[in-house]
N, C-alpha and C positions, 0 to 999 in steps of 0.2 A: 432559425434563431440561434445565436451563439450562446453556448452554455458556459457559465462562469465556474471555474474549477479551483477549489482550494485543496492544497496538498499538505498533509501532516507528516512531519519527519521528526526523528529524535537524534539522528547522527549526520553522516556525510551526505545522505540523500541521493545516492546514485540512481535509484529508481525514479525519484522526483525529477532528476535531470533528464532522464530518458523520456519521461512524460512531457516535460516542458519543451524539449527539443523537437518532439513530434507534433506539438500543437501549433501547426502552421498551415498555410494553404487552405485546402478545403476541409480541414478538421473542424468539427462542430464545436469543439471546446477551446477555451483560452484560459491560461492561468490567471487567477485574480488574487491569489494569496498563497504564501508558504508559511505554515504555522508550526512551531516546535514547542515542546516542553523543556527544551534545553537551549539556553542563550548561546552556548558555545558550539552548537551544532554546525558542522561545516555546511550543511544544506542552507542554513539561513544566510551565511555570508555569500554563498554562490548566488542565491536568489536575489539578494540585494544588488549584486554585481550585474544582474540581468535586468534590473529595474522593476522587479516584481515586488509587490507589497509583502511585508513580513510582519508576523506577530509572534511574541514569545509569551507563553503562559506556563510558568514554572509550577510543576505539580507539588514540589516539596513543602511549600507553606501550608498546603491543604491537608497534609498528613494522610490519614485514612479516609478523609471525607471526599469520596469520589464525586458525589453530586455537586458539591461546592466547586470542585475543580472543573467539572463539566459546565456548570453555570458560567464560570469565567471563560471557558472555551467558546460557549455560545455568544457571550457578550463580545468577544474578540472577533467572531465571525460576522456579527451583525452589520458592521460598517462596510463589509466587502460583498455581502449578498450572494454567496455562492449557490449554484444550482446542484453541484456535485462535490462530494468530498472523496479524495483518494488518500488512503492510508499507505504510506511508503516508508516502512521501517519506523512507525510510530509505536514506541514500546510502552504504551499504557493501555490497559484493558478498559474498555468503555462500558458503562452500565446500560441497562435496558432503557432508562429514561432518555439517554442521548441517542442510542441506536434506533429506538422507535421513532424519534423525531425526524431522523434522516432515513427511515426505511425506504429502500428502493432508490436511494440517491447517494449511497456511500459504499465504496468498494475497497478491497484490500488485496495485497499480494502476500502469499505465504509460501515458504520454501519446502513444500512437500506436495505429493499427489494426494490432496484431500479426497476422501476423509481420513487417509492415513496421516499419522504423526501431527496432530494438532499440538500447538504449544512450541516449546523450545527444543534445541538440540536435534533437529530433524535429520540432519545428514548422518550423524553418528547412529541414530536409531535405525535409519534405513540400512546402514552397513551391518549393524548388529543383527538385524532381522534376515540378512542374506538376500536382500532384494536385488533383482537383476535390472530394475529400472527405477529411476527417481526423477524428480522434477519440481515444478512449481505450479501454483494454482492462483487464479484471480477469482474472487467470490464477492457476492454482496455481503455486507456486514449485518449481522444480527447480534443479539445480546450473548448468544452462546459463542465460546471461543473458537475462532477459525471455522465457523459454520456458515450457513447461508448458501443460497443458490450459486452453483459454479458457473462462471462466465468464461473460463478458459483454462487450459492446462498446456504446459510444455513438458515433454518427456525426453530424458536422456538415458543412455545405457549406463549401468554401473560397471566400471572397467576393473579388471584384475589389478590389484595394487592401489585402488582408490583409497584415499583417506577422507576423513570428514572435511579437511581443508580443501583437498583437490575437488571433491564433489561440490563443495560450496562455491568454489570459483566457477565451475562449469555450469552450475545451476544459475548463478548470477547473470551469466551471459544470456541465458534463456529468459530470465526475468526481464531483462532490458529489451527483449524482443516482444515478449508476451504482454506485458502491462500496457505499453503504448497501443498495441493492436486491439486489446480489449477496450481501452478507454475510447479509442476512435469510434468503435461500434456503439459503445454504451452511450456516448454523448449524442449520437445520432438516433438513439432510441431503440437500438437493436440488442437483444438479449441472447441470441443464438451463440452457444459456446464456440470460442476460438480454440482449435487444437493444433499444436505445433510439435514437431520433433526436432531434436538437435543432434 
């Protein structure tokens, strides 16, 4: 049975594009929606150009009322009936009420080798720590930030002279390999972690 996949973005959505472009052929998933909290997100325009349904739920009118924002997200999702949510650069933290409702059906990509460096500025933190390798992780989403069962990791060496920017560029290449590979398995009901090296 084909799984309907909703993808949440806040910006250009390069990971979303990688996911969409892989959802062809024998892939168990198909994109049913691209949703953003930002009407100007490049990812929304791209999805519209591909004929994929889009929704925008601006977080700003809700202020600090996360449950109200998430109720609006849920209302926007209803018409599209997704089976899986992929967070792809969605820069809003989701509360337990939302994550519990989607437990086991929502995944995220994070630019570090979790459990290292949850949160922001992961590349600079890896350099500051003197790490010899870095990478990205796809995990199931729980209420705890960048936590949840790990479904895949891609590792790259930290090279002499690397900056946070150069590391970010090389990790992003791996994100575009890892996330589609994990979603392909996840949509087929497989949870065995995908391990890649770059």
